[in-house]
TIDRENPA-839192 format. One record per atom (N, C-alpha, C, O): atom name; z, y, x. Coordinates in steps of 0.02 Angstrom, whole numbers, plus 50000, padded with zeros to 5 digits. Each point is the difference from the previous one (the first is absolute). Layout:
BEGIN
  atom      Z      Y      X
    CA      Z      Y      X
...
//
This chain:
BEGIN
  atom      Z      Y      X
     N  51188  47168  45563
    CA  50042  50056  50021
     C  49990  50011  50074
     O  50000  49954  50040
     N  49991  50109  49978
    CA  49996  50020  50070
     C  50064  50037  50018
     O  50019  50049  49967
     N  50016  49928  50084
    CA  50062  50033  50021
     C  49989  50038  50064
     O  49973  49974  50049
     N  50049  50089  49951
    CA  49994  50043  50058
     C  50070  50022  50021
     O  50038  50025  49959
     N  49978  49965  50104
    CA  50062  50027  50027
     C  49985  50068  50031
     O  49961  50004  50048
     N  50068  50048  49925
    CA  49990  50068  50024
     C  50061  50022  50038
     O  50056  49996  49975
     N  49935  50026  50087
    CA  50057  50022  50040
     C  49980  50058  50044
     O  49941  50016  50007
     N  50109  50014  50023
    CA  49990  50056  50046
     C  50068  50029  50015
     O  50047  49993  49961
     N  49959  50040  50094
    CA  50063  50030  50019
     C  50019  50057  49954
     O  49958  50028  49964
     N  50106  49989  50037
    CA  50024  50056  49959
     C  49960  50063  50018
     O  49991  50016  50058
     N  49986  50019  49890
    CA  49961  50061  50011
     C  49927  49989  50013
     O  49963  50048  50015
     N  50014  49889  49980
    CA  49929  49986  50016
     C  49953  50017  49942
     O  49940  50010  50010
     N  50087  49992  49929
    CA  49958  50014  49942
     C  49986  49938  49958
     O  49953  49998  49960
     N  50089  49951  50048
    CA  49993  49938  49964
     C  50003  50011  49924
     O  49962  49969  49963
     N  50083  50074  50015
    CA  50006  50013  49928
     C  49936  50032  49972
     O  49981  49986  49943
     N  49987  50056  50096
    CA  49937  50031  49978
     C  49947  49946  49992
     O  49963  50000  49950
     N  50033  49954  50098
    CA  49951  49946  49995
     C  50016  49956  49939
     O  49954  49980  49964
     N  50109  50006  50025
    CA  50021  49961  49943
     C  49976  50032  49935
     O  49974  49966  49955
     N  50034  50099  50039
    CA  49978  50038  49941
     C  49924  49996  49992
     O  49975  49992  49945
     N  49989  50015  50111
    CA  49927  49996  49997
     C  49976  49931  49978
     O  49951  49994  49963
     N  50083  49954  50060
    CA  49982  49931  49980
     C  50016  49988  49926
     O  49963  49967  49965
     N  50094  50060  50013
    CA  50018  49993  49929
     C  49948  50034  49956
     O  49984  49976  49946
     N  49990  50081  50077
    CA  49949  50036  49962
     C  49936  49959  49993
     O  49960  50012  49954
     N  50029  49941  50091
    CA  49942  49956  49996
     C  50014  49937  49960
     O  49957  49956  49994
     N  50103  50039  49978
    CA  50016  49944  49957
     C  50047  49948  50029
     O  50016  49951  49967
     N  50007  50059  50095
    CA  50046  49952  50030
     C  50068  50003  49965
     O  50022  50052  49977
     N  50011  49890  50021
    CA  50070  49996  49979
     C  50043  50009  50062
     O  49995  49961  50047
     N  50046  50091  49954
    CA  50040  50014  50059
     C  50072  49976  49990
     O  50032  50016  49950
     N  49991  49945  50099
    CA  50069  49977  50002
     C  50032  50036  50059
     O  49986  49984  50058
     N  50057  50065  49928
    CA  50027  50046  50050
     C  50069  49977  50023
     O  50048  50005  49963
     N  49955  49971  50099
    CA  50064  49973  50026
     C  50054  50054  50005
     O  50058  49985  49989
     N  49923  50077  50027
    CA  50050  50053  50004
     C  50031  50013  49931
     O  50061  50007  49994
     N  49897  49995  49954
    CA  50026  50010  49933
     C  50045  49942  49980
     O  50053  50011  49970
     N  49926  49929  50046
    CA  50041  49941  49983
     C  50066  50002  50039
     O  50052  49982  49973
     N  49945  50040  50090
    CA  50062  50004  50040
     C  50050  50048  49968
     O  50060  49988  50002
     N  49915  50065  49968
    CA  50045  50046  49964
     C  50027  49967  49937
     O  50059  50006  49984
     N  49897  49958  49981
    CA  50018  49967  49938
     C  50055  49948  50011
     O  50047  49995  49960
     N  49948  49965  50094
    CA  50048  49946  50011
     C  50067  50026  50026
     O  50047  49961  50009
     N  49957  50105  50005
    CA  50063  50030  50023
     C  50027  50051  49950
     O  50040  50043  50019
     N  49937  49953  49919
    CA  50026  50046  49949
     C  50071  49980  49981
     O  50021  49943  50011
     N  50018  50105  49961
    CA  50068  49983  49979
     C  50002  49940  49954
     O  49959  49993  49955
     N  50089  49964  50057
    CA  50009  49942  49958
     C  49961  49938  50022
     O  50007  49947  49971
     N  49952  50061  50082
    CA  49960  49942  50023
     C  50039  49960  50052
     O  50043  50028  50035
     N  49942  49908  49970
    CA  50030  49960  50054
     C  49983  50027  50069
     O  50040  49994  50047
     N  49900  50034  49960
    CA  49980  50028  50065
     C  50046  50056  50022
     O  50022  50001  50058
     N  49993  50046  49897
    CA  50044  50055  50019
     C  50070  49973  50015
     O  50032  50024  50047
     N  49992  49928  49914
    CA  50066  49971  50012
     C  50003  49969  50070
     O  50050  50008  50035
     N  49896  49958  49985
    CA  49998  49969  50066
     C  49999  50052  50056
     O  50032  49990  50052
     N  49932  50065  49937
    CA  49998  50054  50051
     C  50070  50031  50008
     O  50021  50014  50056
     N  50013  49998  49888
    CA  50067  50029  50003
     C  50049  49951  50035
     O  50042  50022  50040
     N  49952  49915  49945
    CA  50042  49950  50034
     C  49988  50001  50075
     O  50047  49995  50039
     N  49891  50012  49981
    CA  49982  49998  50071
     C  50017  50065  50037
     O  50023  49997  50057
     N  49966  50061  49911
    CA  50005  50064  50035
     C  50058  50044  49976
     O  50013  50052  50030
     N  50020  49928  49917
    CA  50058  50038  49976
     C  49982  50051  49947
     O  49942  50017  49991
     N  50110  50008  49974
    CA  49988  50047  49944
     C  49974  50068  50022
     O  49980  50040  49958
     N  50020  49973  50107
    CA  49973  50064  50025
     C  49925  50007  49990
     O  49973  50055  50009
     N  49993  49891  49971
    CA  49928  50005  49988
     C  49985  50014  49926
     O  49943  49996  49979
     N  50109  50020  49983
    CA  49990  50017  49929
     C  50012  50074  49988
     O  50040  50032  50035
     N  49924  49995  49917
    CA  50013  50069  49977
     C  50061  49997  49954
     O  50020  49946  49979
     N  50008  50112  50004
    CA  50058  49999  49954
     C  49986  49967  49932
     O  50046  49974  49969
     N  49891  50027  50010
    CA  49984  49969  49935
     C  49981  49926  50006
     O  49978  49970  49950
     N  50028  50001  50109
    CA  49989  49929  50009
     C  49930  49979  50018
     O  49985  49940  50002
     N  49971  50108  50011
    CA  49932  49983  50022
     C  49999  49994  50076
     O  50047  50020  50034
     N  49900  49951  49992
    CA  49993  49994  50072
     C  49989  50069  50031
     O  49957  50038  49977
     N  50082  49979  50074
    CA  49991  50061  50038
     C  49952  49983  50057
     O  50021  49978  50053
     N  49915  50032  49934
    CA  49949  49979  50048
     C  50007  50034  50067
     O  49987  49969  50052
     N  50033  50094  49949
    CA  50008  50036  50063
     C  50057  49969  50041
     O  49994  49992  50061
     N  50060  49991  49906
    CA  50057  49970  50035
     C  49981  49932  50029
     O  50017  49983  50056
     N  49947  49977  49904
    CA  49979  49935  50024
     C  49949  50007  50057
     O  50004  49964  50050
     N  49949  50083  49943
    CA  49950  50011  50053
     C  50034  50020  50066
     O  49979  49978  50054
     N  50073  50063  49941
    CA  50035  50022  50061
     C  50030  49940  50037
     O  50004  50000  50061
     N  50016  49949  49902
    CA  50028  49940  50031
     C  49945  49957  50029
     O  50003  49980  50058
     N  49946  50004  49902
    CA  49952  49948  50020
     C  49946  50024  50049
     O  49973  49960  50038
     N  50010  50105  49961
    CA  49949  50023  50047
     C  50029  50015  50068
     O  49963  50013  50047
     N  50103  49985  49959
    CA  50033  50010  50065
     C  50021  49934  50031
     O  50024  49999  50057
     N  49967  49945  49907
    CA  50028  49936  50022
     C  49954  49944  49976
     O  49998  49983  49941
     N  49966  49987  50106
    CA  49952  49947  49983
     C  50034  49940  49966
     O  49971  49969  49956
     N  50089  50015  50066
    CA  50035  49943  49971
     C  50019  50015  49927
     O  49996  49956  49957
     N  50025  50105  50029
    CA  50017  50020  49931
     C  49937  49999  49957
     O  50002  49979  49942
     N  49942  50043  50087
    CA  49937  49999  49962
     C  49980  49928  49983
     O  49976  49987  49946
     N  50035  49967  50101
    CA  49984  49930  49988
     C  50044  49972  49944
     O  49977  49960  49959
     N  50087  50061  50038
    CA  50044  49976  49947
     C  49977  50027  49932
     O  50001  49964  49951
     N  49977  50099  50047
    CA  49974  50028  49938
     C  49936  49964  49980
     O  49991  49982  49941
     N  49964  50007  50106
    CA  49937  49965  49985
     C  50013  49931  49972
     O  49963  49977  49956
     N  50088  49989  50069
    CA  50016  49932  49977
     C  50022  50000  49927
     O  49993  49950  49965
     N  50033  50106  50012
    CA  50019  50007  49929
     C  49939  50019  49958
     O  49986  49969  49948
     N  49978  50083  50074
    CA  49949  50031  49958
     C  49934  49961  49999
     O  49970  49991  49947
     N  50007  49985  50111
    CA  49934  49969  50003
     C  49991  49940  49954
     O  49949  49995  49966
     N  50099  49958  50030
    CA  49991  49944  49954
     C  49995  50023  49927
     O  49963  49971  49961
     N  50075  50079  50020
    CA  49999  50026  49932
     C  49932  50032  49985
     O  49972  49991  49945
     N  50002  50047  50103
    CA  49935  50032  49991
     C  49945  49948  49996
     O  49956  50005  49957
     N  50046  49945  50086
    CA  49948  49948  49998
     C  50000  49962  49934
     O  49948  49985  49972
     N  50112  50000  50002
    CA  50005  49964  49936
     C  49970  50042  49943
     O  49962  49974  49960
     N  50056  50090  50037
    CA  49974  50043  49947
     C  49925  50010  50008
     O  49964  50003  49951
     N  50012  50003  50111
    CA  49928  50007  50012
     C  49963  49939  49974
     O  49947  50007  49969
     N  50079  49933  50045
    CA  49969  49938  49976
     C  49995  50000  49924
     O  49950  49979  49971
     N  50103  50045  49996
    CA  50000  50003  49926
     C  49944  50047  49975
     O  49966  49983  49952
     N  50027  50074  50080
    CA  49949  50049  49979
     C  49929  49973  50012
     O  49955  50010  49959
     N  50035  49957  50098
    CA  49934  49971  50014
     C  49984  49945  49949
     O  49944  49996  49976
     N  50105  49963  50008
    CA  49990  49946  49952
     C  49981  50027  49931
     O  49966  49967  49962
     N  50057  50094  50023
    CA  49985  50030  49934
     C  49932  50033  49998
     O  49977  50019  49946
     N  49989  49989  50111
    CA  49935  50033  50002
     C  49946  49953  49973
     O  50008  49939  50004
     N  49938  50088  49968
    CA  49945  49958  49976
     C  49971  49957  50057
     O  50003  50021  50058
     N  49970  49921  49926
    CA  49975  49955  50053
     C  49942  50029  50040
     O  49989  49979  50057
     N  49975  50069  49915
    CA  49944  50030  50037
     C  50018  50068  50031
     O  49955  50037  50020
     N  50109  49978  49984
    CA  50022  50065  50025
     C  49990  50006  50076
     O  49999  49951  50036
     N  49994  50112  49986
    CA  50005  50017  50070
     C  50072  50027  50007
     O  50016  50054  49975
     N  50026  49908  50059
    CA  50071  50019  50006
     C  50012  50028  50070
     O  49989  49967  50050
     N  50034  50095  49951
    CA  50017  50033  50064
     C  50075  50000  50007
     O  50036  50031  49960
     N  49988  49933  50090
    CA  50071  49998  50015
     C  50014  50053  50053
     O  49982  49991  50058
     N  50048  50064  49921
    CA  50015  50057  50044
     C  50067  49984  50034
     O  50053  50008  49970
     N  49943  49969  50093
    CA  50059  49974  50035
     C  50007  50037  50067
     O  49965  49984  50047
     N  50081  50065  49957
    CA  50008  50037  50062
     C  50015  49956  50060
     O  49974  50013  50055
     N  50067  49936  49937
    CA  50020  49958  50056
     C  49965  49932  49999
     O  50029  49949  50019
     N  49909  50050  49961
    CA  49962  49938  49995
     C  49997  49964  50067
     O  50011  49939  50004
     N  49974  50097  50049
    CA  49995  49970  50067
     C  50069  49979  50025
     O  50008  49946  50027
     N  50041  50098  49964
    CA  50067  49987  50025
     C  50031  49938  49967
     O  50040  49965  50032
     N  49942  50022  49906
    CA  50029  49944  49964
     C  49955  49937  50001
     O  50014  49951  49966
     N  49933  50051  50074
    CA  49958  49942  50010
     C  49961  49978  49939
     O  49988  49940  49991
     N  49991  50107  49966
    CA  49966  49982  49938
     C  49925  50006  50002
     O  49967  49989  49949
     N  50004  50027  50109
    CA  49927  50012  50002
     C  49960  49940  49975
     O  49948  50010  49967
     N  50074  49930  50046
    CA  49963  49940  49979
     C  50005  49986  49926
     O  49968  49952  49976
     N  50070  50087  49987
    CA  50010  49988  49929
     C  49945  50030  49956
     O  49999  49990  49939
     N  49954  50047  50091
    CA  49950  50037  49961
     C  49929  49981  50021
     O  49988  49978  50056
     N  49965  50031  49897
    CA  49930  49988  50015
     C  49973  50051  50050
     O  49960  49982  50044
     N  50063  50080  49951
    CA  49980  50053  50046
     C  50062  50041  50018
     O  50043  50012  49957
     N  49960  50010  50105
    CA  50053  50047  50020
     C  49966  50067  50017
     O  49956  50003  50043
     N  50065  50049  49923
    CA  49973  50067  50008
     C  50054  50044  50031
     O  50054  50008  49972
     N  49931  50020  50085
    CA  50048  50042  50036
     C  49977  50072  49999
     O  49942  50015  50013
     N  50104  50030  49971
    CA  49987  50072  50002
     C  50038  50027  50060
     O  50059  49987  50009
     N  49906  50052  50033
    CA  50035  50029  50057
     C  49981  50073  50008
     O  49948  50023  49977
     N  50096  50013  50056
    CA  49988  50070  50018
     C  50035  50011  50066
     O  50047  49965  50017
     N  49929  50084  50021
    CA  50031  50010  50065
     C  50073  50021  49991
     O  50018  50030  49950
     N  50024  49954  50099
    CA  50073  50010  49992
     C  50019  50072  49985
     O  50046  50012  49960
     N  49921  50037  50070
    CA  50020  50070  49987
     C  49983  50021  49929
     O  50037  50039  49970
     N  49908  49935  50002
    CA  49984  50013  49930
     C  50054  49970  49955
     O  50021  50031  49951
     N  50000  49908  50065
    CA  50052  49967  49961
     C  50066  50038  50003
     O  50033  50010  49949
     N  49985  50012  50110
    CA  50062  50039  50007
     C  49996  50063  49958
     O  50048  50018  49964
     N  49895  50017  50039
    CA  49992  50062  49961
     C  50007  49986  49925
     O  50030  50039  49964
     N  49942  49906  50013
    CA  50005  49982  49929
     C  50073  49986  49981
     O  50023  50019  49946
     N  50013  49947  50098
    CA  50070  49984  49986
     C  50043  50062  50001
     O  50048  50006  49962
     N  49937  50042  50081
    CA  50036  50064  50000
     C  49989  50034  49933
     O  50045  50033  49974
     N  49894  49961  49999
    CA  49984  50029  49935
     C  50038  49967  49943
     O  50008  50029  49946
     N  50017  49910  50065
    CA  50041  49965  49950
     C  50074  50015  50009
     O  50041  49974  49962
     N  49976  50067  50088
    CA  50070  50020  50007
     C  50038  49963  50054
     O  50059  50012  50009
     N  49908  49943  50029
    CA  50034  49967  50055
     C  50003  50046  50061
     O  49958  50044  50008
     N  50092  49945  50033
    CA  50001  50035  50064
     C  49950  49965  50047
     O  49980  49944  49987
     N  50002  50090  50066
    CA  49954  49969  50048
     C  50031  49937  50030
     O  49966  49949  50009
     N  50098  50054  50007
    CA  50033  49941  50029
     C  50000  49942  49951
     O  49987  49943  50020
     N  50028  50070  49916
    CA  49999  49947  49950
     C  49929  49971  49991
     O  49991  49940  49995
     N  49960  50105  50004
    CA  49931  49977  49992
     C  49980  49954  50057
     O  49971  49947  49989
     N  50044  50073  50072
    CA  49981  49959  50058
     C  50040  49934  50001
     O  49973  49949  50020
     N  50090  50053  49958
    CA  50040  49939  49998
     C  49971  49950  49949
     O  49997  49940  50013
     N  49981  50086  49930
    CA  49972  49955  49949
     C  49933  49971  50022
     O  49986  49942  49988
     N  49974  50099  50045
    CA  49937  49974  50027
     C  50013  49946  50053
     O  49968  49948  50000
     N  50080  50065  50044
    CA  50017  49953  50054
     C  50029  49934  49973
     O  49993  49948  50032
     N  50039  50055  49909
    CA  50031  49941  49971
     C  49949  49952  49969
     O  50017  49943  49984
     N  49921  50080  50009
    CA  49948  49959  49969
     C  49954  49969  50053
     O  50005  50017  50059
     N  49952  49939  49919
    CA  49950  49970  50044
     C  49957  50055  50031
     O  49993  50054  49972
     N  49978  49930  50085
    CA  49955  50048  50033
     C  49930  49996  49968
     O  49985  49952  49964
     N  49974  50099  50049
    CA  49931  49998  49975
     C  49965  49938  50026
     O  49961  49969  49963
     N  50051  50012  50100
    CA  49968  49941  50029
     C  50019  49937  49962
     O  49958  49958  49987
     N  50106  50036  49996
    CA  50023  49941  49963
     C  49967  49997  49931
     O  49980  49947  49977
     N  50015  50111  49989
    CA  49968  50002  49934
     C  49926  49983  50006
     O  49973  49961  49959
     N  49993  50068  50091
    CA  49928  49986  50009
     C  49987  49926  50011
     O  49951  49972  49975
     N  50094  49995  50061
    CA  49992  49928  50014
     C  50002  49958  49936
     O  49970  49947  49997
     N  50064  50078  49952
    CA  50006  49964  49937
     C  49946  50021  49949
     O  49992  49969  49948
     N  49971  50084  50068
    CA  49955  50032  49951
     C  49932  49966  49996
     O  49972  49977  50049
     N  50003  50021  49889
    CA  49929  49985  49990
     C  49959  50064  50001
     O  49943  50002  50023
     N  50087  50052  49952
    CA  49968  50065  49997
     C  50052  50053  50017
     O  50057  49997  49977
     N  49924  50053  50063
    CA  50044  50056  50018
     C  49967  50064  49975
     O  49942  50014  50014
     N  50097  50026  49949
    CA  49978  50066  49977
     C  50036  50052  50042
     O  50060  49996  50010
     N  49903  50054  50014
    CA  50029  50054  50041
     C  50012  50060  49955
     O  49953  50031  49975
     N  50110  49986  50015
    CA  50018  50058  49958
     C  50025  50058  50041
     O  50047  50035  49981
     N  49921  49977  50076
    CA  50017  50059  50040
     C  49958  50061  49980
     O  50013  50055  50023
     N  49938  49934  49934
    CA  49954  50054  49980
     C  50018  50029  49932
     O  50058  50007  49982
     N  49890  50010  49980
    CA  50009  50033  49935
     C  50008  49948  49945
     O  49982  49942  50009
     N  50045  50079  49933
    CA  50004  49955  49942
     C  49931  49973  49980
     O  49995  49942  49980
     N  49953  50099  50024
    CA  49933  49977  49982
     C  49976  49945  50047
     O  49967  49952  49979
     N  50049  50055  50086
    CA  49980  49949  50048
     C  50035  49933  49985
     O  49970  49947  50006
     N  50094  50058  49975
    CA  50036  49939  49982
     C  49970  49968  49937
     O  49991  49940  49998
     N  49994  50101  49953
    CA  49971  49975  49937
     C  49934  49965  50013
     O  49985  49949  49969
     N  49975  50078  50078
    CA  49936  49969  50017
     C  50011  49931  50031
     O  49963  49953  49986
     N  50088  50041  50057
    CA  50015  49935  50031
     C  50023  49949  49948
     O  49982  49941  50003
     N  50059  50082  49949
    CA  50023  49955  49947
     C  49940  49977  49957
     O  49996  49941  49983
     N  49959  50105  50002
    CA  49941  49982  49961
     C  49958  49948  50037
     O  49975  49953  49970
     N  50017  50057  50095
    CA  49961  49952  50040
     C  50035  49932  50001
     O  49967  49948  49993
     N  50099  50052  50016
    CA  50038  49937  50000
     C  49990  49964  49934
     O  49988  49939  49999
     N  50017  50097  49945
    CA  49993  49969  49934
     C  49930  49971  49992
     O  49991  49944  49976
     N  49959  50095  50043
    CA  49930  49978  49992
     C  49984  49940  50044
     O  49965  49954  49978
     N  50060  50046  50083
    CA  49981  49948  50048
     C  50044  49938  49998
     O  49975  49944  50009
     N  50090  50065  49978
    CA  50046  49943  50007
     C  50029  49976  49933
     O  50019  49942  49994
     N  49986  50103  49956
    CA  50031  49981  49937
     C  49948  49982  49947
     O  50003  49945  49972
     N  49950  50099  50015
    CA  49952  49990  49946
     C  49961  49934  50007
     O  49990  49966  49950
     N  49986  50015  50110
    CA  49963  49936  50005
     C  50042  49939  49982
     O  49974  49950  49974
     N  50091  50053  50039
    CA  50045  49944  49985
     C  50024  50002  49928
     O  50002  49949  49965
     N  50016  50112  50012
    CA  50029  50007  49934
     C  49946  50000  49945
     O  50016  49992  49941
     N  49922  50017  50079
    CA  49947  50001  49949
     C  49997  50067  49968
     O  49958  50011  49956
//
């Protein structure tokens, strides 16, 4: 099994790279998807978040109000650390379960937005970082409905490009076109994955 830690700042295009790697046969373990799963109604994770932050983080039907929670944690580093202390262990446990279920010869891509921030770079055979210039990232986040202030706050709350590069085995630049990114992914697969994975 070859394990790849895939990371990049919000708006960098990490999900696109994840999709391109899956198309080549990789098993993708998506930490963002798992983070949503462990906070669904009725889960211990959601109960812990409500205990920590109060019922104001719930919608009327009992689901997590992500916007309300984001308003709290992206404005307060200490609140974000309290949330991370609840969510990260749950995500890591579920990720381990999914990796254990993969075939022994699989190429497993762990799509982890906060890989550098949580000190997980050493957990993978390869660390693949996707980056894009900050203004491109802000523009992409505006396209997702965030305000410019929210977009910049979320970017600032994550590791810097320099910190991610220091942990990287390979860096992909997604400031260009989708075709240019796809070419970089193809080269990464041919040069770094195929020789190891057979």
